[in-house]
VOVEX-680061 format. One record per residue (C-alpha): x, y, z; residue in one letter. Coordinates in Angstrom, 1 decimal. Example, Ala and Ser with C-alpha at 12.3 -4.5 7.8 and 13.67 -1.06 7.14 Angstrom:
<recs>
     c1     c2     c3 r
   12.3   -4.5    7.8 A
   13.7   -1.1    7.1 S
</recs>
This chain:
<recs>
     c1     c2     c3 r
   53.6   77.6 -102.5 M
   55.3   73.9 -102.5 T
   57.8   73.3 -105.3 E
   56.4   70.8 -107.9 K
   58.2   67.6 -108.7 L
   58.4   66.2 -112.4 D
   55.7   63.6 -112.9 R
   57.6   61.6 -115.5 R
   60.8   61.1 -113.2 D
   58.8   60.0 -110.5 L
   56.8   57.3 -112.5 L
   60.0   56.1 -114.2 D
   61.4   55.4 -111.0 A
   58.4   53.5 -109.3 E
   58.0   49.7 -109.7 R
   54.0   48.4 -109.1 G
   52.3   51.6 -110.3 T
   48.7   50.7 -111.1 L
   47.4   51.5 -114.5 F
   43.9   50.5 -115.4 K
   41.0   51.8 -118.0 E
   37.9   52.4 -115.6 A
   34.5   53.9 -115.7 E
   35.2   55.9 -112.5 T
   38.4   57.6 -111.7 R
   39.3   58.7 -108.1 V
   41.9   61.3 -107.7 A
   43.6   60.1 -104.4 L
   45.3   63.2 -102.9 V
   47.8   63.4 -100.1 Y
   48.2   66.8  -98.6 P
   52.0   66.5  -97.9 S
   55.1   66.1 -100.1 P
   55.4   62.9 -102.4 Y
   58.1   61.9 -100.1 R
   55.7   61.4  -97.3 A
   52.6   60.3  -99.4 A
   54.6   57.2 -100.6 M
   56.0   56.3  -97.0 S
   52.1   56.1  -95.8 S
   51.5   52.3  -95.8 L
   47.4   53.8  -95.3 G
   47.7   55.7  -98.5 Y
   49.1   52.8 -100.5 Q
   46.3   50.3  -99.0 Q
   43.4   52.8 -100.0 I
   45.4   52.9 -103.7 Y
   44.9   49.2 -104.0 R
   41.5   49.0 -102.3 T
   40.3   51.4 -105.2 L
   41.5   49.8 -108.1 H
   40.5   46.4 -106.9 N
   36.8   47.8 -107.4 M
   35.0   46.9 -110.8 P
   34.9   49.7 -112.8 G
   37.0   52.1 -110.6 V
   40.6   53.1 -110.8 A
   42.6   55.6 -108.5 A
   45.1   58.4 -109.6 D
   47.5   59.8 -106.9 R
   48.2   63.2 -106.7 A
   50.1   65.4 -103.8 M
   51.0   68.6 -102.6 L
   54.1   68.9 -104.8 D
   52.2   66.7 -107.6 V
   49.3   68.8 -108.5 P
   48.5   66.7 -111.6 R
   47.6   63.3 -111.2 T
   50.7   60.9 -111.5 L
   48.6   58.2 -113.7 E
   46.5   60.3 -115.9 E
   48.5   63.5 -116.0 D
   45.2   65.5 -115.3 R
   44.4   68.3 -113.0 P
   42.3   67.0 -109.7 I
   39.4   69.3 -110.8 S
   38.6   67.1 -113.3 S
   37.7   64.1 -111.2 Y
   34.4   63.2 -109.6 P
   35.8   62.6 -106.5 I
   38.6   63.5 -104.6 L
   39.6   61.4 -101.6 A
   42.3   62.8  -99.2 Y
   44.4   60.7  -96.6 S
   45.0   63.6  -93.6 V
   47.7   62.2  -91.2 A
   48.0   64.9  -88.7 Y
   46.6   68.2  -87.8 E
   49.0   70.5  -89.7 L
   48.3   69.0  -93.0 E
   44.9   70.3  -93.1 I
   46.5   73.3  -94.8 A
   47.9   71.1  -97.6 G
   44.1   70.4  -98.1 V
   42.9   73.8  -98.6 A
   46.3   74.4 -100.9 E
   45.5   71.4 -102.9 T
   41.9   72.5 -103.5 L
   42.7   76.2 -104.1 D
   45.4   75.2 -107.0 A
   42.7   73.5 -108.5 A
   40.2   76.3 -108.5 N
   37.6   74.1 -106.3 I
   35.9   76.1 -103.7 P
   37.8   75.1 -100.2 V
   34.7   75.2  -98.3 L
   32.1   72.5  -98.4 A
   29.6   75.1  -98.1 A
   30.6   76.8 -101.5 D
   30.6   73.9 -103.6 R
   27.5   72.2 -105.5 D
   27.1   69.3 -107.5 D
   29.2   70.8 -110.4 S
   32.1   70.3 -108.2 H
   33.8   67.1 -107.5 P
   33.0   65.1 -104.2 L
   35.5   66.0 -101.5 I
   36.2   63.0  -99.2 I
   38.3   63.1  -96.1 G
   40.1   60.1  -94.2 G
   43.3   59.3  -92.5 G
   44.7   58.8  -89.1 P
   44.0   61.9  -88.0 L
   40.4   60.9  -88.0 T
   41.0   58.7  -85.2 F
   41.3   61.7  -82.4 S
   39.7   65.0  -83.8 N
   38.4   65.3  -87.3 P
   36.4   68.6  -86.3 A
   38.7   71.2  -87.7 P
   38.4   68.9  -91.2 M
   34.9   69.2  -91.3 L
   34.5   72.7  -93.1 P
   36.8   71.4  -96.1 L
   35.2   67.8  -96.9 F
   31.7   66.9  -98.1 D
   32.2   63.6  -96.0 V
   34.8   62.3  -93.8 I
   35.3   58.4  -93.1 I
   36.3   58.0  -89.6 L
   39.0   55.3  -88.7 G
   39.8   52.5  -90.8 E
   38.7   53.1  -94.3 G
   39.2   50.0  -96.6 E
   35.7   48.8  -96.6 E
   33.6   52.4  -96.1 L
   35.6   54.0  -99.2 I
   34.1   51.0 -101.1 V
   30.7   51.4  -99.8 E
   30.7   55.6 -100.4 L
   31.8   54.9 -103.7 L
   29.1   52.7 -104.5 Q
   26.7   54.8 -103.6 L
   27.8   58.0 -105.0 A
   28.1   56.2 -108.5 R
   24.3   55.0 -107.9 E
   22.9   58.7 -107.2 V
   25.3   60.1 -110.0 S
   27.2   62.2 -107.3 Y
   24.5   64.1 -106.3 I
   25.0   65.5 -102.9 R
   21.5   65.6 -101.3 S
   20.9   62.2 -102.3 R
   24.0   60.9 -101.1 L
   23.6   62.5  -97.8 W
   20.4   60.6  -97.2 D
   21.7   57.6  -98.0 L
   24.8   58.1  -95.6 L
   22.9   59.6  -92.8 A
   22.9   57.4  -89.5 G
   25.4   54.8  -91.2 R
   28.4   54.3  -88.7 P
   31.5   55.9  -89.6 G
   30.5   58.8  -92.0 Y
   31.2   62.3  -90.4 Y
   28.7   64.4  -92.6 L
   28.9   68.4  -92.3 P
   25.4   68.6  -93.9 S
   24.1   66.4  -90.6 H
   25.8   68.9  -87.7 G
   28.8   68.4  -85.6 E
   27.9   65.2  -84.1 H
   30.9   62.7  -84.2 V
   30.2   58.8  -84.8 P
   32.6   56.3  -83.7 P
   35.6   55.5  -86.0 V
   35.2   52.2  -88.0 A
   37.2   49.0  -87.7 A
   37.3   46.6  -90.9 V
   37.4   43.0  -90.6 H
   40.2   40.9  -89.6 D
   40.2   39.3  -92.9 S
   41.1   42.5  -94.6 L
   44.6   42.6  -92.8 L
   47.5   43.1  -93.2 P
   48.0   46.4  -95.3 A
   50.7   46.2  -97.8 R
   52.8   48.4  -99.9 S
   51.6   48.5 -103.7 V
   54.5   51.0 -105.1 I
   58.3   50.9 -104.3 F
   60.1   53.9 -105.0 T
   63.5   55.5 -103.9 P
   62.1   59.0 -103.6 H
   60.4   58.3  -99.9 T
   61.8   58.5  -96.7 E
   61.8   54.6  -96.7 L
   63.8   54.3 -100.2 S
   62.6   51.2 -102.0 D
   61.0   49.5  -98.9 M
   58.2   47.1  -99.1 F
   55.9   47.7  -96.2 M
   53.5   45.3  -94.4 T
   51.7   45.4  -91.3 E
   52.8   42.8  -88.6 A
   49.8   44.1  -86.5 A
   47.1   46.7  -86.3 R
   46.2   48.5  -83.2 G
   48.0   48.4  -79.7 C
   47.5   46.4  -76.7 S
   49.1   49.1  -74.5 R
   47.4   51.8  -72.4 G
   49.8   55.0  -72.7 C
   47.3   57.7  -71.7 T
   48.6   60.2  -74.6 Y
   48.3   57.7  -77.3 C
   45.5   57.8  -80.0 V
   45.9   54.1  -80.9 M
   45.8   53.0  -77.3 R
   43.8   49.4  -76.7 R
   40.8   51.0  -76.5 S
   40.7   52.0  -80.2 T
   38.9   49.7  -82.6 N
   39.5   46.6  -80.0 G
   43.0   46.6  -79.3 G
   45.8   45.0  -81.2 M
   45.2   42.4  -83.9 R
   48.1   40.2  -84.9 I
   48.8   39.2  -88.4 V
   50.0   35.7  -88.5 D
   53.7   35.2  -89.3 R
   52.9   32.9  -92.4 K
   50.5   35.3  -93.7 T
   53.4   38.2  -93.4 I
   56.1   36.4  -95.1 I
   54.1   34.9  -97.8 A
   52.9   38.5  -98.9 G
   56.3   39.8  -99.1 I
   56.9   39.8 -103.2 P
   60.0   38.3 -104.8 E
   61.3   41.7 -105.7 I
   61.4   43.3 -102.3 A
   65.1   43.7 -101.0 T
   64.1   45.9  -98.0 R
   61.1   45.2  -95.8 V
   59.5   47.3  -93.2 G
   56.9   45.6  -90.5 L
   54.7   48.6  -89.8 V
   52.3   48.9  -86.7 G
   51.9   50.8  -83.6 A
   53.6   48.1  -81.4 A
   55.1   45.6  -83.9 V
   57.6   44.2  -81.2 T
   54.6   43.1  -79.3 D
   53.9   40.5  -81.6 H
   54.3   37.2  -80.2 P
   56.5   35.9  -83.1 Q
   58.4   39.0  -83.9 I
   62.0   37.4  -83.8 A
   60.9   34.6  -86.0 D
   59.4   37.0  -88.6 I
   62.6   39.2  -88.6 V
   64.6   36.1  -89.0 R
   62.8   34.8  -92.0 D
   62.9   38.4  -93.7 V
   67.1   38.4  -93.1 V
   67.5   34.9  -93.6 D
   65.8   35.6  -97.2 G
   68.6   37.9  -97.7 G
   66.8   41.1  -97.3 R
   67.1   44.4  -95.3 A
   64.5   44.8  -92.3 V
   63.1   47.9  -90.8 G
   60.4   48.1  -87.9 I
   58.4   50.9  -87.5 S
   58.2   50.9  -83.4 S
   60.6   49.6  -81.2 L
   59.6   49.0  -77.5 R
   62.8   49.0  -75.4 A
   61.1   46.6  -72.8 D
   60.7   43.8  -75.7 K
   64.0   44.1  -77.0 L
   66.3   41.1  -76.7 T
   69.8   40.1  -78.0 D
   68.7   38.0  -80.5 E
   66.3   40.3  -81.7 L
   68.6   43.4  -81.9 V
   71.2   41.1  -83.5 G
   68.7   40.0  -86.1 L
   68.2   43.8  -86.9 L
   71.9   44.4  -87.2 A
   72.1   41.7  -89.7 R
   69.2   43.2  -91.6 G
   71.0   46.2  -92.0 G
   70.0   48.4  -88.9 Y
   72.5   51.3  -87.9 R
   70.3   53.1  -85.2 T
   68.6   51.5  -82.5 L
   65.6   53.5  -82.0 T
   63.1   53.3  -79.0 V
   60.6   55.5  -77.2 A
   60.9   56.6  -73.7 A
   58.2   59.5  -74.0 D
   58.9   60.7  -70.6 G
   61.9   62.6  -69.1 A
   62.0   60.7  -65.8 S
   60.7   57.5  -64.2 E
   58.1   59.1  -62.5 R
   56.8   60.9  -65.8 M
   56.7   57.3  -67.5 R
   54.6   56.4  -64.7 R
   52.1   59.3  -65.2 V
   51.6   58.5  -69.0 V
   51.4   54.9  -68.0 E
   54.4   54.2  -70.5 R
   56.0   50.8  -69.4 S
   59.2   51.5  -70.3 T
   61.5   52.3  -67.5 K
   65.2   53.4  -67.1 A
   66.9   50.0  -66.8 H
   65.2   49.1  -70.3 H
   67.2   52.1  -72.0 L
   70.1   51.3  -70.4 I
   69.8   47.7  -71.8 Q
   69.1   49.3  -75.2 S
   72.3   50.9  -74.9 A
   74.1   47.7  -74.3 K
   72.3   45.8  -77.3 Y
   73.3   48.6  -79.8 A
   77.1   48.7  -78.5 A
   77.3   44.9  -78.7 A
   76.0   44.8  -82.0 H
   77.9   47.8  -83.1 R
   74.8   50.1  -84.1 L
   76.0   53.5  -84.8 H
   73.6   55.3  -82.8 T
   71.2   54.7  -79.9 L
   68.1   57.2  -80.5 K
   65.5   57.8  -77.9 V
   62.2   59.6  -78.6 Y
   61.0   61.7  -75.6 M
   58.1   64.2  -74.9 M
   58.8   67.2  -72.6 L
   55.9   69.6  -71.3 G
   53.8   66.5  -70.1 V
   51.3   67.2  -67.3 P
   53.0   67.5  -63.9 E
   56.6   67.2  -65.5 E
   59.2   69.6  -63.3 T
   62.5   70.7  -64.0 D
   63.7   67.6  -61.6 A
   62.3   65.2  -64.3 D
   64.7   66.9  -66.8 V
   67.6   66.6  -64.2 D
   66.7   62.9  -63.9 E
   67.3   62.6  -67.9 L
   70.6   64.2  -67.8 I
   71.5   61.5  -65.2 Q
   70.3   59.0  -67.3 L
   72.2   60.7  -70.2 S
   75.5   60.1  -68.4 K
   74.9   56.4  -68.0 E
   73.8   55.8  -71.4 L
   76.7   57.8  -72.8 A
   79.0   55.5  -70.8 A
   77.8   52.4  -72.9 I
   77.2   53.8  -75.9 H
   79.3   56.6  -77.8 P
   76.3   58.0  -79.7 R
   73.0   58.9  -78.1 V
   70.3   61.0  -79.8 A
   67.4   62.3  -78.2 Y
   64.2   63.1  -80.4 G
   62.3   65.7  -78.4 L
   58.6   66.5  -79.0 A
   56.7   68.9  -76.8 P
   53.6   67.0  -75.5 F
   50.4   67.6  -77.5 V
   47.1   66.5  -76.0 A
   44.7   64.6  -78.5 K
   41.2   64.0  -78.5 R
   40.0   60.6  -77.4 N
   42.7   59.7  -75.0 T
   42.7   60.2  -71.4 P
   45.0   63.1  -71.3 L
   42.5   64.7  -73.6 D
   41.7   68.4  -72.5 G
   45.3   68.4  -70.5 S
   46.6   72.3  -71.3 P
   49.7   72.7  -73.7 F
   52.7   73.6  -71.1 A
   53.6   76.7  -73.2 G
   56.1   77.5  -75.6 I
   58.4   79.5  -73.2 A
   58.5   76.7  -70.6 L
   59.3   73.8  -73.1 V
   62.0   75.9  -74.9 E
   63.3   76.7  -70.9 D
   63.2   72.8  -70.4 R
   65.1   72.4  -73.7 L
   67.6   74.9  -72.6 D
   68.0   73.2  -69.2 R
   68.7   69.9  -70.7 L
   71.4   71.4  -73.1 G
   73.1   73.0  -70.4 R
   73.0   70.2  -68.1 G
   74.6   67.8  -71.1 L
   77.4   70.4  -71.4 R
   78.0   70.8  -67.9 A
   78.2   66.9  -67.7 A
   80.8   66.9  -70.5 G
   78.3   65.0  -72.7 L
   78.4   67.4  -76.0 A
   79.1   65.5  -78.9 G
   78.0   62.2  -77.2 K
   74.2   63.1  -76.6 V
   72.7   65.1  -79.2 T
   69.5   66.7  -78.8 V
   66.9   67.1  -81.8 R
   63.6   68.9  -80.8 P
   61.0   69.8  -82.7 T
   59.6   73.3  -82.8 S
   57.7   74.2  -79.5 A
   55.8   77.0  -81.6 K
   54.4   74.5  -84.0 W
   53.6   72.1  -81.2 A
   51.3   74.8  -79.7 W
   49.7   75.2  -83.3 V
   49.3   71.5  -83.4 E
   47.8   71.7  -80.0 Y
   45.0   74.2  -80.8 M
   44.1   72.3  -83.9 L
   44.2   69.0  -82.0 A
   41.7   70.4  -79.0 Q
   39.8   72.6  -81.2 G
   36.2   72.6  -82.9 E
   35.0   72.9  -86.5 T
   35.8   76.9  -86.6 R
   39.6   75.9  -86.3 A
   39.4   74.6  -89.8 G
   38.5   78.1  -90.9 L
   41.4   79.5  -89.0 A
   43.7   77.0  -90.8 V
   42.5   78.3  -94.2 I
   43.0   81.7  -93.5 D
   46.6   81.2  -92.0 A
   47.4   79.2  -95.1 Y
   46.3   82.1  -97.3 R
   48.4   84.5  -95.2 A
   51.5   82.6  -95.9 G
   51.3   79.8  -93.5 G
   53.9   81.1  -91.1 N
   53.6   80.9  -87.0 F
   52.6   84.6  -86.8 A
   49.7   83.7  -89.5 A
   48.3   81.0  -87.3 Y
   48.5   83.2  -84.3 K
   46.5   85.9  -86.2 K
   43.8   83.6  -87.3 A
   43.2   81.7  -84.3 F
   42.7   85.1  -82.7 A
   40.2   86.0  -85.5 K
   38.3   82.8  -84.9 H
   38.4   83.0  -81.3 A
   40.1   79.5  -81.4 I
   40.2   78.1  -77.8 E
   41.1   74.6  -76.5 P
   37.9   73.1  -75.6 T
   38.6   70.0  -74.0 G
   37.4   69.1  -70.4 P
   40.3   70.4  -68.9 R
   41.8   72.5  -71.9 A
   42.8   76.3  -71.2 R
   46.1   78.0  -71.4 V
   47.2   79.1  -68.2 P
   47.7   82.8  -67.4 S
   51.1   84.4  -66.8 S
   50.4   84.4  -62.9 Q
   49.3   81.0  -63.1 E
   52.8   79.9  -64.8 L
   54.6   82.0  -62.3 I
   52.6   80.0  -59.3 A
   53.2   76.7  -61.2 L
   57.0   77.4  -61.3 K
   56.8   78.1  -57.4 K
   55.3   74.9  -56.8 R
   57.8   73.3  -59.3 Q
   60.8   74.8  -57.4 L
   59.3   73.7  -54.2 A
   59.0   70.1  -55.2 V
   62.7   70.1  -56.3 V
   63.8   71.6  -52.8 S
   61.7   69.0  -50.9 S
</recs>
């Protein structure tokens, strides 16, 4: 079980907490710890949206804060629970919070005596199917408008499920377990509702006391692995510079500019200058190496940056072309030069391993690039994650490379860096290949995968529990190309890779 935090200490440290007397109170639940919840701009935006509704207030709860912060009530006492689920492994947190509240975890076991359980959040952009067994209704995509409509309808029918389902059936953006497994298109809100902004400041987050505001929503790029690529919700929607700056409150001393591709904003340098000239620190959620300039990095350094973080995603130039990533080796080398020139402590580069078509030769190219980066900047860090194919992307259904293969590539990279004398100069910080496989099985799974999550969580939630639960429910990836290769196929793949290297 997750350690529970002291509610009063958390509230005392917050600024901007909303308190409101209202006829209808919604428990806004985040199935991860408080630190993650209050770092989520989407979660805070829905909190603001609900409070702006006449007669409605929202009270927050999290995995480690089981009673609501604002009211100190169990979530089971609320007529509606609204969950924001960011990614696949958080589905277990939904089951845990419902179990702890003595609410049936399965929607099929609930009736009108139980709260309505609403799902939403970033996961709904890719594959919400594993969420379906746990929720009465799921809002797909951007939820600021639909959550208002849903609450209005639920209140009109006194939270009677059958009457609510009749009203929601056929409306875009609502995924209903009661109406089968057909997934409607994700919702996009009107541009007038942008940007999302923080409501609450707190030191108890990954982004301590930072005010977050959107600079743009969506992305104009076409990276084939990414759920937020240009085809999602009409591509990238830019927020005007004046609107961004005008929305920053006087008390904000740190400002985070949020979006899938913030540095693609045509006025990004001007916006950052406005922030730092106002005496504030600045952070950007997504730096694209091919968009960095000496001016921009200098402004970031003035704004308190100590680590310049960029994403390469492919281990080699060839792999970046495979995933249609525009970043090239010379962009990463130039990033190292900017970081060194402005005396930033670390250059951090995000990479993926196990991308389709990847070979050992691609890892070897990364080792060679590491030599060039380390010659420019004394501290280089790689954040390495195994590739996980997501639904609603061009790489949907691509098989998982395999735990052993990913770990072998990591080992090859480590040995190559040590052999090149880069130990201590280039550090590697990988995420778990085992948990990436679990994420993959859920990302590519159907509704039965949600039943496996419940079983795995109740069996301790470790890797072995997930393997056993997936086997019990016969969970197999079901995308167009998804299939775990046999050992014989892996051997054949290795031979082909060796042939590519030797040629």
